[in-house]
N, C-alpha and C positions, 0 to 999 in steps of 0.2 A: 524493686518489684515486690508484689505482694507475696507473703509467705503462705504456704499451704497449697492444697490441690488446685489445679487449673482446669477449666472447661473451655474447649475450643469449639466454636460453632462453624460448620463448613470446613472441616479439617482436610478434606480431600485426601491426597496421597501423603500427607504428613510433612509438607515443606516447613511448617512452623512447629508442628507437634513434636517431631523428632528432636530438634534442637532444644526445645523446652525440657523434654524428658532427659536429655543428655546433661542438662544442668542440675538434675536431681529432683525435678518436680514430678509428682504424680499427675498425669494428664488424662482427661477423658475427652475424646474427640468424637464429635457428632457430624454425620453427613447423611443426606437422604439418598445417595447413590451407592448401592451396594458394591458396584464395580470399583469405587474409589477406596473401599475399605478392605481390599484384599492384600493387606500387609500387616505386619506386627512389629513391635519394638518394646524393649524393656520399659516398664513404668507407664505404659500406654494402654488404655482401655478404649476400644472403638465401639461405637453404638450407631446403628442405623436408625435415624430419627429425623423428623422435620424440625427445623429451628423455631418454627412458630408454635409447636405443640409437642413438648417432651416432658417426661417425668422420670427423673433418675433416682429419686429418693435419696438425694445427697445434696450437700451444699459445698460451695467453692469460694476460695479467697479471691480468685480472679476468673473472670469470663472474658474471652477475647473473640472478636469477629474480624479476622484479618482479610487482606486482599480483596476488599470491596464486596465481600460476601453478603453484607446487609442489602446491597443494591440489587441482589437477585430476587428479593421479595417484591412482588408486583405493585403493591399499593400501600398507603398509609395504614390501613387496617391490619395488614399482615405485619408491618413493622411494629405496630403497637402490641400485637400478640407476641411477637418475639421478645420485646422488652418485658412484657408481663411474665413470660416464662423465665427469663433471666432473673427477674426480681425474686421469683420463687426459689431459685437455686443459689443466689448470691448471699454470702455471709453478711451480717451487719458490719459495716466498715469495709466491705469488699469492693473491688474495683471492676469496672467494665471498660475494656480498651478496644477500640476498633479504628479502622481507616476506611475512608471513602474517597472517590476520585471524581472530579468534574470532567466528565467525558464530553459534555455538550459543547465545550469550546474548541474541540478538535475537528478540523475540517474532514469531510468525507473523503475517503481514499478509495482507490480501486479495490475490488474484492481480492485480487491476487497481486499485491505489490511485488516488485522485483527484489526488494530488500527484505531479508528475513528478520523477524522480531526476536527469535531465540532459536538455539539449536543445542540439543543434548541427547546423548545415548542413541544416535542414529535417527533422530527425528528433528525436522526443522519446522518451525511455526511461522506462518504468514498470517497477517490479519488486517482487517479494515474496520472502520467505524462508520455507521450511518445513524444520524441523530434527528430527533424531532423535538426541538426545544419547547414548543407549546405543550407537548405531552410529557415533557421531562423524561424522555426515554432515549436510550442509545442502544443500538444493536451492534454487537461485536461479532463480526463474521470471521471465523477462523478456518485455516486450511493447514493440515498436517501432512508433510511430505516425508516419506520414509526412505532411508538410504538403501534398504534391501529390496526395493521394488514393489513393496506392498502398495495397493491403490491408495491414492490420497483420501483423507478423511476430512470432511467439511461439517461444520456446525455453526449455529448462531446462538449467542447468549444475549438475552434481553437484560439491560441494566437500567434501573430507575435512579434518577438524580436524587441525591440526598445531600442537603447542605447543612450548615451549622445551625440555622434556625430550626430545621426539621429535627435535628438531634436534641436541641434544647427542649423542644416540645415533647419529644419522646421521653426524655429524662424526667421532665416535670410530671409526666403522666404516671410515673411509678415512684416519684419522690426522690430521685437521684439528684446529687449535686454535681454540676460540671466542674471538674478540677483542672482540665487542660484541653486546649484546642490550638493546635499548631499546624499552620498550612505551609507546605513546601511545594511551590509550583501549583499544580492542579490537585495535589494530594492533601487531604486533611486527616491528621492524626488526632484522635479525640479520646478523652478519658473521663469517666464519671464515677462517682462513689455512692454506694448505698450508705445512708447515715448510720453511724454506729449505734444509735439509740433505737433503730428500727425494731419493731416487735416481730418475732419469728412468726411466719405465716404457714409453717408446715409442722 
């Protein structure tokens, strides 16, 4: 792993942020939803910001976009803006690591399947996918059921398909070199590096 501070885009409630900090890394977590940032942890700085447009006046050895968060951006232009912002914040020789998932191969399921996807702390998650391959879009419909009788909460998350070619194009646009692309089932883990000879742009 890269030595130095870490920037996590789409940090949410800290599922990855906290373990990184516990390993001794100073981590800055960005999320555009203030409700997701109502927590704290040692060595963690939380910032409410959009991953397409942020300015932290800092540089990082590692930038990460975990859990398909890049796919939340609605189109290629937004993804390019995200990579440009990353380029401004990544040290020469620094790494960008992310993962994306091919949701388009998953058959559409009922909105409320009988088998839960996950359960923790008194909340059970049910979910279903509805996809439009021509539009390269998937809609993830979620339903949260609470053990204490709180009314169910439902929402829908739109996810844009991102494949290895898309990532190569995004990397080339900011001069990054792809150093790893590993597919496990439908999930692609991908790493790119900013060349060490890059001229500082800040």
